[in-house]
N, CA, C and O atoms as a Maestro MAE file, in Angstrom:
{
 s_m_m2io_version
 :::
 2.0.0
}

f_m_ct {
 s_m_title
 :::
 protein
 m_atom[268] {
  # First column is atom index #
  i_m_mmod_type
  r_m_x_coord
  r_m_y_coord
  r_m_z_coord
  i_m_residue_number
  s_m_chain_name
  s_m_pdb_residue_name
  s_m_pdb_atom_name
  i_m_atomic_number
  :::
  1 25 -5.545 -18.035 -55.670 1 A "MET " " N  " 7
  2 3 -5.791 -17.855 -54.217 1 A "MET " " CA " 6
  3 2 -4.610 -17.537 -53.532 1 A "MET " " C  " 6
  4 15 -3.628 -18.160 -53.938 1 A "MET " " O  " 8
  5 25 -4.411 -16.733 -52.591 2 A "ASN " " N  " 7
  6 3 -3.417 -16.446 -51.733 2 A "ASN " " CA " 6
  7 2 -3.593 -17.255 -50.360 2 A "ASN " " C  " 6
  8 15 -4.603 -17.107 -49.673 2 A "ASN " " O  " 8
  9 25 -2.612 -18.069 -50.021 3 A "LEU " " N  " 7
  10 3 -2.504 -19.061 -48.952 3 A "LEU " " CA " 6
  11 2 -1.526 -18.506 -47.890 3 A "LEU " " C  " 6
  12 15 -1.298 -19.151 -46.866 3 A "LEU " " O  " 8
  13 25 -0.987 -17.390 -48.118 4 A "LYS " " N  " 7
  14 3 -0.071 -16.890 -47.132 4 A "LYS " " CA " 6
  15 2 -0.911 -16.302 -45.760 4 A "LYS " " C  " 6
  16 15 -1.912 -15.589 -45.827 4 A "LYS " " O  " 8
  17 25 -0.406 -16.670 -44.786 5 A "ARG " " N  " 7
  18 3 -0.898 -16.325 -43.510 5 A "ARG " " CA " 6
  19 2 0.077 -15.643 -42.531 5 A "ARG " " C  " 6
  20 15 1.298 -15.775 -42.621 5 A "ARG " " O  " 8
  21 25 -0.511 -14.941 -41.635 6 A "GLY " " N  " 7
  22 3 0.297 -14.189 -40.518 6 A "GLY " " CA " 6
  23 2 0.726 -12.793 -40.763 6 A "GLY " " C  " 6
  24 15 0.348 -12.220 -41.785 6 A "GLY " " O  " 8
  25 25 1.419 -12.260 -39.977 7 A "ALA " " N  " 7
  26 3 1.935 -10.914 -39.957 7 A "ALA " " CA " 6
  27 2 2.696 -10.601 -41.133 7 A "ALA " " C  " 6
  28 15 3.680 -11.311 -41.343 7 A "ALA " " O  " 8
  29 25 2.434 -9.677 -41.939 8 A "GLY " " N  " 7
  30 3 3.343 -9.300 -43.119 8 A "GLY " " CA " 6
  31 2 2.997 -10.088 -44.192 8 A "GLY " " C  " 6
  32 15 3.531 -9.774 -45.256 8 A "GLY " " O  " 8
  33 25 2.148 -11.149 -44.200 9 A "SER " " N  " 7
  34 3 1.903 -11.986 -45.441 9 A "SER " " CA " 6
  35 2 1.381 -11.280 -46.619 9 A "SER " " C  " 6
  36 15 1.729 -11.686 -47.728 9 A "SER " " O  " 8
  37 25 0.687 -10.398 -46.530 10 A "GLY " " N  " 7
  38 3 0.035 -9.463 -47.602 10 A "GLY " " CA " 6
  39 2 1.003 -8.478 -48.171 10 A "GLY " " C  " 6
  40 15 0.660 -7.809 -49.145 10 A "GLY " " O  " 8
  41 25 2.325 -8.322 -47.576 11 A "ALA " " N  " 7
  42 3 3.239 -7.240 -47.944 11 A "ALA " " CA " 6
  43 2 3.630 -7.178 -49.460 11 A "ALA " " C  " 6
  44 15 3.945 -6.134 -50.030 11 A "ALA " " O  " 8
  45 25 3.568 -8.553 -50.118 12 A "ALA " " N  " 7
  46 3 4.057 -8.717 -51.383 12 A "ALA " " CA " 6
  47 2 2.921 -8.060 -52.342 12 A "ALA " " C  " 6
  48 15 3.295 -7.677 -53.450 12 A "ALA " " O  " 8
  49 25 1.641 -7.915 -52.004 13 A "ASN " " N  " 7
  50 3 0.705 -7.355 -52.653 13 A "ASN " " CA " 6
  51 2 0.811 -5.852 -52.861 13 A "ASN " " C  " 6
  52 15 1.048 -5.117 -51.902 13 A "ASN " " O  " 8
  53 25 0.621 -5.323 -54.235 14 A "VAL " " N  " 7
  54 3 0.739 -3.820 -54.483 14 A "VAL " " CA " 6
  55 2 -0.146 -3.055 -53.706 14 A "VAL " " C  " 6
  56 15 0.208 -1.894 -53.502 14 A "VAL " " O  " 8
  57 25 -1.307 -3.458 -53.180 15 A "VAL " " N  " 7
  58 3 -2.278 -2.898 -52.390 15 A "VAL " " CA " 6
  59 2 -1.712 -2.501 -50.979 15 A "VAL " " C  " 6
  60 15 -1.987 -1.415 -50.470 15 A "VAL " " O  " 8
  61 25 -0.953 -3.383 -50.407 16 A "TYR " " N  " 7
  62 3 -0.431 -3.224 -49.120 16 A "TYR " " CA " 6
  63 2 0.396 -1.941 -49.039 16 A "TYR " " C  " 6
  64 15 0.212 -1.103 -48.156 16 A "TYR " " O  " 8
  65 25 1.234 -1.837 -49.914 17 A "ARG " " N  " 7
  66 3 2.078 -0.707 -49.814 17 A "ARG " " CA " 6
  67 2 1.341 0.644 -50.004 17 A "ARG " " C  " 6
  68 15 1.540 1.604 -49.260 17 A "ARG " " O  " 8
  69 25 0.474 0.658 -51.054 18 A "THR " " N  " 7
  70 3 -0.363 1.855 -51.307 18 A "THR " " CA " 6
  71 2 -1.324 2.190 -50.012 18 A "THR " " C  " 6
  72 15 -1.427 3.334 -49.568 18 A "THR " " O  " 8
  73 25 -1.948 1.165 -49.514 19 A "ALA " " N  " 7
  74 3 -2.715 1.336 -48.328 19 A "ALA " " CA " 6
  75 2 -1.981 1.824 -47.145 19 A "ALA " " C  " 6
  76 15 -2.497 2.618 -46.358 19 A "ALA " " O  " 8
  77 25 -0.828 1.380 -47.012 20 A "TYR " " N  " 7
  78 3 0.115 1.699 -45.898 20 A "TYR " " CA " 6
  79 2 0.354 3.150 -45.914 20 A "TYR " " C  " 6
  80 15 0.239 3.861 -44.916 20 A "TYR " " O  " 8
  81 25 0.708 3.583 -47.141 21 A "ILE " " N  " 7
  82 3 1.255 4.954 -47.282 21 A "ILE " " CA " 6
  83 2 -0.145 5.884 -47.008 21 A "ILE " " C  " 6
  84 15 -0.078 6.925 -46.354 21 A "ILE " " O  " 8
  85 25 -1.158 5.488 -47.466 22 A "PHE " " N  " 7
  86 3 -2.463 6.330 -47.413 22 A "PHE " " CA " 6
  87 2 -2.680 6.556 -45.864 22 A "PHE " " C  " 6
  88 15 -2.769 7.688 -45.389 22 A "PHE " " O  " 8
  89 25 -2.757 5.444 -45.137 23 A "PHE " " N  " 7
  90 3 -3.134 5.315 -43.640 23 A "PHE " " CA " 6
  91 2 -2.067 5.989 -42.884 23 A "PHE " " C  " 6
  92 15 -2.341 6.615 -41.860 23 A "PHE " " O  " 8
  93 25 -0.848 5.893 -43.339 24 A "GLU " " N  " 7
  94 3 0.219 6.547 -42.533 24 A "GLU " " CA " 6
  95 2 0.118 8.140 -42.566 24 A "GLU " " C  " 6
  96 15 0.244 8.847 -41.566 24 A "GLU " " O  " 8
  97 25 -0.106 8.565 -43.756 25 A "LYS " " N  " 7
  98 3 -0.382 10.015 -44.028 25 A "LYS " " CA " 6
  99 2 -1.515 10.597 -43.305 25 A "LYS " " C  " 6
  100 15 -1.458 11.672 -42.707 25 A "LYS " " O  " 8
  101 25 -2.643 9.774 -43.391 26 A "LYS " " N  " 7
  102 3 -3.831 10.108 -42.618 26 A "LYS " " CA " 6
  103 2 -3.593 10.242 -41.074 26 A "LYS " " C  " 6
  104 15 -3.999 11.168 -40.372 26 A "LYS " " O  " 8
  105 25 -2.922 9.243 -40.702 27 A "ARG " " N  " 7
  106 3 -2.700 9.280 -39.119 27 A "ARG " " CA " 6
  107 2 -1.716 10.507 -38.828 27 A "ARG " " C  " 6
  108 15 -1.888 11.157 -37.797 27 A "ARG " " O  " 8
  109 25 -0.798 10.800 -39.620 28 A "ILE " " N  " 7
  110 3 -0.061 12.066 -39.262 28 A "ILE " " CA " 6
  111 2 -0.804 13.370 -39.410 28 A "ILE " " C  " 6
  112 15 -0.563 14.333 -38.682 28 A "ILE " " O  " 8
  113 25 -1.657 13.382 -40.310 29 A "LEU " " N  " 7
  114 3 -2.469 14.514 -40.544 29 A "LEU " " CA " 6
  115 2 -3.536 14.652 -39.386 29 A "LEU " " C  " 6
  116 15 -3.914 15.781 -39.070 29 A "LEU " " O  " 8
  117 25 -3.995 13.615 -38.792 30 A "GLU " " N  " 7
  118 3 -4.994 13.704 -37.761 30 A "GLU " " CA " 6
  119 2 -4.274 13.757 -36.527 30 A "GLU " " C  " 6
  120 15 -4.967 13.885 -35.518 30 A "GLU " " O  " 8
  121 25 -2.958 13.681 -36.380 31 A "GLY " " N  " 7
  122 3 -2.119 13.908 -35.141 31 A "GLY " " CA " 6
  123 2 -2.291 12.653 -34.338 31 A "GLY " " C  " 6
  124 15 -2.364 12.742 -33.113 31 A "GLY " " O  " 8
  125 25 -2.360 11.496 -34.937 32 A "GLY " " N  " 7
  126 3 -2.501 10.088 -34.256 32 A "GLY " " CA " 6
  127 2 -1.248 9.644 -33.842 32 A "GLY " " C  " 6
  128 15 -0.256 9.976 -34.491 32 A "GLY " " O  " 8
  129 25 -1.144 8.866 -32.746 33 A "LYS " " N  " 7
  130 3 0.047 8.348 -32.269 33 A "LYS " " CA " 6
  131 2 0.182 6.911 -32.880 33 A "LYS " " C  " 6
  132 15 -0.819 6.301 -33.254 33 A "LYS " " O  " 8
  133 25 1.421 6.394 -32.972 34 A "LYS " " N  " 7
  134 3 1.683 4.972 -33.282 34 A "LYS " " CA " 6
  135 2 1.115 4.109 -32.207 34 A "LYS " " C  " 6
  136 15 1.153 4.384 -31.007 34 A "LYS " " O  " 8
  137 25 0.569 3.009 -32.753 35 A "THR " " N  " 7
  138 3 0.085 1.917 -31.817 35 A "THR " " CA " 6
  139 2 1.119 1.121 -31.143 35 A "THR " " C  " 6
  140 15 2.280 1.141 -31.552 35 A "THR " " O  " 8
  141 25 0.749 0.410 -30.117 36 A "LYS " " N  " 7
  142 3 1.786 -0.369 -29.464 36 A "LYS " " CA " 6
  143 2 2.289 -1.638 -30.417 36 A "LYS " " C  " 6
  144 15 3.463 -2.002 -30.476 36 A "LYS " " O  " 8
  145 25 1.252 -2.213 -31.110 37 A "LYS " " N  " 7
  146 3 1.580 -3.067 -32.009 37 A "LYS " " CA " 6
  147 2 2.427 -2.661 -33.226 37 A "LYS " " C  " 6
  148 15 3.234 -3.435 -33.739 37 A "LYS " " O  " 8
  149 25 2.191 -1.332 -33.692 38 A "ARG " " N  " 7
  150 3 3.036 -0.738 -34.748 38 A "ARG " " CA " 6
  151 2 4.296 -0.587 -34.153 38 A "ARG " " C  " 6
  152 15 5.241 -0.995 -34.828 38 A "ARG " " O  " 8
  153 25 4.547 -0.091 -33.032 39 A "LEU " " N  " 7
  154 3 5.883 0.148 -32.376 39 A "LEU " " CA " 6
  155 2 6.665 -1.249 -32.257 39 A "LEU " " C  " 6
  156 15 7.876 -1.295 -32.473 39 A "LEU " " O  " 8
  157 25 5.968 -2.314 -31.926 40 A "ASP " " N  " 7
  158 3 6.564 -3.498 -31.761 40 A "ASP " " CA " 6
  159 2 6.917 -4.085 -33.136 40 A "ASP " " C  " 6
  160 15 7.927 -4.782 -33.241 40 A "ASP " " O  " 8
  161 25 6.145 -3.839 -34.174 41 A "ASN " " N  " 7
  162 3 6.579 -4.390 -35.486 41 A "ASN " " CA " 6
  163 2 7.818 -3.621 -35.984 41 A "ASN " " C  " 6
  164 15 8.732 -4.189 -36.582 41 A "ASN " " O  " 8
  165 25 7.805 -2.315 -35.714 42 A "GLU " " N  " 7
  166 3 9.084 -1.403 -36.154 42 A "GLU " " CA " 6
  167 2 10.265 -2.065 -35.415 42 A "GLU " " C  " 6
  168 15 11.285 -2.410 -36.011 42 A "GLU " " O  " 8
  169 25 10.094 -2.211 -34.201 43 A "LYS " " N  " 7
  170 3 11.289 -2.728 -33.364 43 A "LYS " " CA " 6
  171 2 11.760 -4.222 -33.959 43 A "LYS " " C  " 6
  172 15 12.933 -4.579 -34.067 43 A "LYS " " O  " 8
  173 25 10.779 -4.884 -34.262 44 A "THR " " N  " 7
  174 3 11.052 -6.253 -34.862 44 A "THR " " CA " 6
  175 2 11.714 -6.210 -36.355 44 A "THR " " C  " 6
  176 15 12.704 -6.863 -36.682 44 A "THR " " O  " 8
  177 25 11.054 -5.404 -37.121 45 A "GLN " " N  " 7
  178 3 11.407 -5.349 -38.546 45 A "GLN " " CA " 6
  179 2 12.322 -4.464 -39.067 45 A "GLN " " C  " 6
  180 15 12.869 -4.531 -40.168 45 A "GLN " " O  " 8
  181 25 12.485 -3.452 -38.026 46 A "GLY " " N  " 7
  182 3 13.355 -2.354 -38.422 46 A "GLY " " CA " 6
  183 2 12.536 -1.237 -39.165 46 A "GLY " " C  " 6
  184 15 11.342 -1.370 -39.432 46 A "GLY " " O  " 8
  185 25 13.290 -0.107 -39.480 47 A "ARG " " N  " 7
  186 3 12.432 0.989 -40.133 47 A "ARG " " CA " 6
  187 2 11.943 0.600 -41.564 47 A "ARG " " C  " 6
  188 15 10.993 1.161 -42.109 47 A "ARG " " O  " 8
  189 25 12.638 -0.361 -42.100 48 A "GLN " " N  " 7
  190 3 12.130 -0.748 -43.496 48 A "GLN " " CA " 6
  191 2 10.824 -1.492 -43.457 48 A "GLN " " C  " 6
  192 15 10.207 -1.523 -44.522 48 A "GLN " " O  " 8
  193 25 10.348 -2.036 -42.524 49 A "GLY " " N  " 7
  194 3 9.057 -2.751 -42.333 49 A "GLY " " CA " 6
  195 2 9.163 -3.991 -42.921 49 A "GLY " " C  " 6
  196 15 10.295 -4.416 -43.153 49 A "GLY " " O  " 8
  197 25 8.093 -4.724 -43.237 50 A "PHE " " N  " 7
  198 3 8.094 -6.086 -43.630 50 A "PHE " " CA " 6
  199 2 8.701 -6.094 -45.128 50 A "PHE " " C  " 6
  200 15 8.641 -5.132 -45.893 50 A "PHE " " O  " 8
  201 25 9.289 -7.326 -45.415 51 A "PRO " " N  " 7
  202 3 9.789 -7.552 -46.795 51 A "PRO " " CA " 6
  203 2 8.570 -7.439 -47.757 51 A "PRO " " C  " 6
  204 15 7.459 -7.871 -47.450 51 A "PRO " " O  " 8
  205 25 8.838 -6.854 -48.891 52 A "LEU " " N  " 7
  206 3 7.808 -6.510 -49.876 52 A "LEU " " CA " 6
  207 2 7.709 -7.751 -50.872 52 A "LEU " " C  " 6
  208 15 6.820 -7.787 -51.722 52 A "LEU " " O  " 8
  209 25 8.669 -8.781 -50.735 53 A "ARG " " N  " 7
  210 3 8.615 -9.775 -51.689 53 A "ARG " " CA " 6
  211 2 8.864 -11.158 -50.685 53 A "ARG " " C  " 6
  212 15 9.704 -11.307 -49.798 53 A "ARG " " O  " 8
  213 25 7.931 -11.993 -51.116 54 A "HIS " " N  " 7
  214 3 8.056 -13.335 -50.357 54 A "HIS " " CA " 6
  215 2 8.585 -14.400 -51.382 54 A "HIS " " C  " 6
  216 15 7.878 -14.876 -52.269 54 A "HIS " " O  " 8
  217 25 9.784 -14.695 -51.188 55 A "ASP " " N  " 7
  218 3 10.288 -16.006 -52.011 55 A "ASP " " CA " 6
  219 2 10.126 -17.288 -51.289 55 A "ASP " " C  " 6
  220 15 10.725 -17.463 -50.228 55 A "ASP " " O  " 8
  221 25 9.435 -18.100 -51.742 56 A "ASN " " N  " 7
  222 3 9.352 -19.459 -51.095 56 A "ASN " " CA " 6
  223 2 10.375 -20.516 -51.645 56 A "ASN " " C  " 6
  224 15 10.320 -21.693 -51.290 56 A "ASN " " O  " 8
  225 25 11.237 -20.076 -52.459 57 A "GLY " " N  " 7
  226 3 12.167 -20.930 -53.058 57 A "GLY " " CA " 6
  227 2 11.836 -21.883 -54.126 57 A "GLY " " C  " 6
  228 15 12.649 -22.641 -54.655 57 A "GLY " " O  " 8
  229 25 10.607 -21.795 -54.402 58 A "MET " " N  " 7
  230 3 10.145 -22.621 -55.525 58 A "MET " " CA " 6
  231 2 10.518 -22.295 -56.840 58 A "MET " " C  " 6
  232 15 10.382 -21.117 -57.168 58 A "MET " " O  " 8
  233 25 10.994 -23.156 -57.724 59 A "ARG " " N  " 7
  234 3 11.270 -22.627 -59.107 59 A "ARG " " CA " 6
  235 2 10.576 -23.630 -60.050 59 A "ARG " " C  " 6
  236 15 10.437 -24.789 -59.658 59 A "ARG " " O  " 8
  237 25 10.165 -23.290 -61.174 60 A "ARG " " N  " 7
  238 3 9.539 -24.019 -62.218 60 A "ARG " " CA " 6
  239 2 10.471 -23.972 -63.499 60 A "ARG " " C  " 6
  240 15 10.906 -22.936 -64.001 60 A "ARG " " O  " 8
  241 25 10.684 -25.142 -63.906 61 A "VAL " " N  " 7
  242 3 11.529 -25.313 -65.022 61 A "VAL " " CA " 6
  243 2 10.639 -26.111 -66.071 61 A "VAL " " C  " 6
  244 15 10.103 -27.178 -65.773 61 A "VAL " " O  " 8
  245 25 10.525 -25.531 -67.288 62 A "ILE " " N  " 7
  246 3 9.679 -26.238 -68.330 62 A "ILE " " CA " 6
  247 2 10.735 -26.894 -69.408 62 A "ILE " " C  " 6
  248 15 11.526 -26.192 -70.038 62 A "ILE " " O  " 8
  249 25 10.660 -28.248 -69.539 63 A "VAL " " N  " 7
  250 3 11.603 -28.876 -70.429 63 A "VAL " " CA " 6
  251 2 10.797 -29.352 -71.475 63 A "VAL " " C  " 6
  252 15 9.747 -29.928 -71.190 63 A "VAL " " O  " 8
  253 25 11.150 -29.189 -72.703 64 A "GLY " " N  " 7
  254 3 10.463 -29.561 -73.919 64 A "GLY " " CA " 6
  255 2 11.325 -30.423 -74.759 64 A "GLY " " C  " 6
  256 15 12.547 -30.382 -74.617 64 A "GLY " " O  " 8
  257 25 10.789 -31.165 -75.585 65 A "ILE " " N  " 7
  258 3 11.535 -32.108 -76.486 65 A "ILE " " CA " 6
  259 2 11.249 -31.467 -77.850 65 A "ILE " " C  " 6
  260 15 10.097 -31.227 -78.212 65 A "ILE " " O  " 8
  261 25 12.352 -31.192 -78.612 66 A "ARG " " N  " 7
  262 3 12.355 -30.668 -79.904 66 A "ARG " " CA " 6
  263 2 12.240 -31.830 -80.856 66 A "ARG " " C  " 6
  264 15 13.039 -32.760 -80.749 66 A "ARG " " O  " 8
  265 25 11.274 -31.844 -81.807 67 A "THR " " N  " 7
  266 3 11.336 -32.810 -82.899 67 A "THR " " CA " 6
  267 2 11.677 -32.243 -84.209 67 A "THR " " C  " 6
  268 15 11.756 -32.973 -85.197 67 A "THR " " O  " 8
  :::
 }
 m_bond[267] {
  # First column is bond index #
  i_m_from
  i_m_to
  i_m_order
  :::
  1 1 2 1
  2 2 3 1
  3 3 4 2
  4 3 5 1
  5 5 6 1
  6 6 7 1
  7 7 8 2
  8 7 9 1
  9 9 10 1
  10 10 11 1
  11 11 12 2
  12 11 13 1
  13 13 14 1
  14 14 15 1
  15 15 16 2
  16 15 17 1
  17 17 18 1
  18 18 19 1
  19 19 20 2
  20 19 21 1
  21 21 22 1
  22 22 23 1
  23 23 24 2
  24 23 25 1
  25 25 26 1
  26 26 27 1
  27 27 28 2
  28 27 29 1
  29 29 30 1
  30 30 31 1
  31 31 32 2
  32 31 33 1
  33 33 34 1
  34 34 35 1
  35 35 36 2
  36 35 37 1
  37 37 38 1
  38 38 39 1
  39 39 40 2
  40 39 41 1
  41 41 42 1
  42 42 43 1
  43 43 44 2
  44 43 45 1
  45 45 46 1
  46 46 47 1
  47 47 48 2
  48 47 49 1
  49 49 50 1
  50 50 51 1
  51 51 52 2
  52 51 53 1
  53 53 54 1
  54 54 55 1
  55 55 56 2
  56 55 57 1
  57 57 58 1
  58 58 59 1
  59 59 60 2
  60 59 61 1
  61 61 62 1
  62 62 63 1
  63 63 64 2
  64 63 65 1
  65 65 66 1
  66 66 67 1
  67 67 68 2
  68 67 69 1
  69 69 70 1
  70 70 71 1
  71 71 72 2
  72 71 73 1
  73 73 74 1
  74 74 75 1
  75 75 76 2
  76 75 77 1
  77 77 78 1
  78 78 79 1
  79 79 80 2
  80 79 81 1
  81 81 82 1
  82 82 83 1
  83 83 84 2
  84 83 85 1
  85 85 86 1
  86 86 87 1
  87 87 88 2
  88 87 89 1
  89 89 90 1
  90 90 91 1
  91 91 92 2
  92 91 93 1
  93 93 94 1
  94 94 95 1
  95 95 96 2
  96 95 97 1
  97 97 98 1
  98 98 99 1
  99 99 100 2
  100 99 101 1
  101 101 102 1
  102 102 103 1
  103 103 104 2
  104 103 105 1
  105 105 106 1
  106 106 107 1
  107 107 108 2
  108 107 109 1
  109 109 110 1
  110 110 111 1
  111 111 112 2
  112 111 113 1
  113 113 114 1
  114 114 115 1
  115 115 116 2
  116 115 117 1
  117 117 118 1
  118 118 119 1
  119 119 120 2
  120 119 121 1
  121 121 122 1
  122 122 123 1
  123 123 124 2
  124 123 125 1
  125 125 126 1
  126 126 127 1
  127 127 128 2
  128 127 129 1
  129 129 130 1
  130 130 131 1
  131 131 132 2
  132 131 133 1
  133 133 134 1
  134 134 135 1
  135 135 136 2
  136 135 137 1
  137 137 138 1
  138 138 139 1
  139 139 140 2
  140 139 141 1
  141 141 142 1
  142 142 143 1
  143 143 144 2
  144 143 145 1
  145 145 146 1
  146 146 147 1
  147 147 148 2
  148 147 149 1
  149 149 150 1
  150 150 151 1
  151 151 152 2
  152 151 153 1
  153 153 154 1
  154 154 155 1
  155 155 156 2
  156 155 157 1
  157 157 158 1
  158 158 159 1
  159 159 160 2
  160 159 161 1
  161 161 162 1
  162 162 163 1
  163 163 164 2
  164 163 165 1
  165 165 166 1
  166 166 167 1
  167 167 168 2
  168 167 169 1
  169 169 170 1
  170 170 171 1
  171 171 172 2
  172 171 173 1
  173 173 174 1
  174 174 175 1
  175 175 176 2
  176 175 177 1
  177 177 178 1
  178 178 179 1
  179 179 180 2
  180 179 181 1
  181 181 182 1
  182 182 183 1
  183 183 184 2
  184 183 185 1
  185 185 186 1
  186 186 187 1
  187 187 188 2
  188 187 189 1
  189 189 190 1
  190 190 191 1
  191 191 192 2
  192 191 193 1
  193 193 194 1
  194 194 195 1
  195 195 196 2
  196 195 197 1
  197 197 198 1
  198 198 199 1
  199 199 200 2
  200 199 201 1
  201 201 202 1
  202 202 203 1
  203 203 204 2
  204 203 205 1
  205 205 206 1
  206 206 207 1
  207 207 208 2
  208 207 209 1
  209 209 210 1
  210 210 211 1
  211 211 212 2
  212 211 213 1
  213 213 214 1
  214 214 215 1
  215 215 216 2
  216 215 217 1
  217 217 218 1
  218 218 219 1
  219 219 220 2
  220 219 221 1
  221 221 222 1
  222 222 223 1
  223 223 224 2
  224 223 225 1
  225 225 226 1
  226 226 227 1
  227 227 228 2
  228 227 229 1
  229 229 230 1
  230 230 231 1
  231 231 232 2
  232 231 233 1
  233 233 234 1
  234 234 235 1
  235 235 236 2
  236 235 237 1
  237 237 238 1
  238 238 239 1
  239 239 240 2
  240 239 241 1
  241 241 242 1
  242 242 243 1
  243 243 244 2
  244 243 245 1
  245 245 246 1
  246 246 247 1
  247 247 248 2
  248 247 249 1
  249 249 250 1
  250 250 251 1
  251 251 252 2
  252 251 253 1
  253 253 254 1
  254 254 255 1
  255 255 256 2
  256 255 257 1
  257 257 258 1
  258 258 259 1
  259 259 260 2
  260 259 261 1
  261 261 262 1
  262 262 263 1
  263 263 264 2
  264 263 265 1
  265 265 266 1
  266 266 267 1
  267 267 268 2
  :::
 }
}
């Protein structure tokens, strides 16, 4: 279960990037303009957009005992 919430929380999902590209191409073909929210996000995040990897800093170490 994905418990991430908020803007850009799904950017680590492979479907996010694929859907983004699809809808961006569709918008361009239809001659649509960028929404105010889209322009605000680009201003905040830069042209690269949201980070595609979310690293929460957690690490797992498995320690075993050899016999």
